[in-house]
N, C-alpha and C positions, 0 to 999 in steps of 0.2 A: 394653639388651642385645638385645631382640627386633629392633630396627632393624638392627643389624649382621648378624644372621643372614639377614635379608631382602635387604639391599643386595647382598651378594656373589653370590647366584644370579641376581638380576636383571641385574647387571653382566655376568656370564659369559654369560647368555642373549643380551643385547644384542650383545656382541662376537661371539658365534657366528653370529648372523644377519647381522651386518655382513660377516663373512668370507664367508659363502655368497653374499651379494649381489655383493661385489666380484669374486669368482672364479667367478661363474656363467658358463656357456657360451653364454648367450643374448646376442644383440646388443641392448643396452639401448635404443638409439634406433630400432631397427627395429620395424616392425609389419606384419602381413599386410594386404594390400589385399583388402577384402571383395569388390570387383568383379572381381578377378583372383586367384583362389586360388593360382595358380602364380607369384606374385610377392611380394616383400618390399619395403616402402617405407623410404627413408632421407631424412634432411634435408640431406645433402650428398653430393657425388660421392666425396670421400675416405672417408666412412663406408661407402659402398657398396663401394668397392674394398678396404677392410680387412675386410669381412664374410666370414663363412663361405660365404654364398651365392655370392660372386664367387670367393674364393680356393680353396675346396674343391669347390664344385659347378659352377664355370665359368660362372655366370650373367652376362650382360652388364648393365651399368649404363645405364639408359635415362632421359633427362630427361622428366618428365611436365609440370612447370611450374617456375617459379623456386625453389620451396621443396621439391619432392618429386622424389626420384630413385628409380627402381624397379629392383630387381635381379630380372630375369626368370629363372624356373626352368621348363624344359621337361623333365619327367620322365615322369609318367603322369597320365592323366585319371581321373575318378571310376570309370570302368569297367575300369581297369587297362591301357588301351591306351597304348603308348609315345608320347611327344610329342617333336617335333624342332624345332630352331631355324630350319631352312630347308627349303624344299620339295625342293631338290636332294638334301640328305642324307636326307630322308624317302623319296624315290623310290629312293635307293640301298639303304636298309635294308628296304624292303617285301619280303616273302618271295617273291612271284612276280608275274607279269603280271596276275593277277586283282585286284590291289590298286591303289588310287590314293591320292594324298595330298591332303588337304583342310585348309584353314586351320581351326583350332579355337581361337578366342580369339587369343592372341598366339603360338601354336605351330602346328605341323603334325602331323597324325596319319594313319595308314594306315587304309583302309577296303576291304572286299571289295566289288567292283563288283556281284557277283551277289547280295549280301545285301540286306537291306531298305534303304530310302531314309532312313537315319538321318542323312545329311549335311544334310538340309533344316533341321534344328534348330540347326546350327552357326552361330555368328556369328564374323566375322573382324575382328580388331582388331590387325593387325600393326604393330609399331613402325616408325617412319621414321628415327629418330635414335638414336644410342648414344654413350657417351663412350669415348674412347681412354684409354690409360694416363696421359695428362697432363690428363685431365678436359676435353678439347676435344670439342665435339659434332661427330660425323661421321655419314655415312649408315650406316644399320643394315646389317650383313652378318655372318652367322655361318656357319661351316663345319660345325658339328655339330648 
């Protein structure tokens, strides 16, 4: 009799956690790239295109190698500065002529020319290729 009282809660508990796993909002095959905190890695182009990163945030899907596809997200850096996908759009969004746009990892950011020389610590690693909607590799270009 003790066994039957134990089995039912354990069974319900297992079903409950299975439900949470299946309906979670997280991309199960995605993982953050520790070398580029503004990107999420996937194992295929289709997974990248179906992800929240691409569908909702507008991130381009970039081939890293044969097995890793990166969804790039240019939002904000660690200091809260806005990040942009292209230099042209960054220059358009910079508030006034005192600002310039510099490559910061895989994105561009605005800096005040009259401020400190904080651009010397920035490293540039712009993508050269991206996938189109048919998962064909094309030259990287973004408008936003």
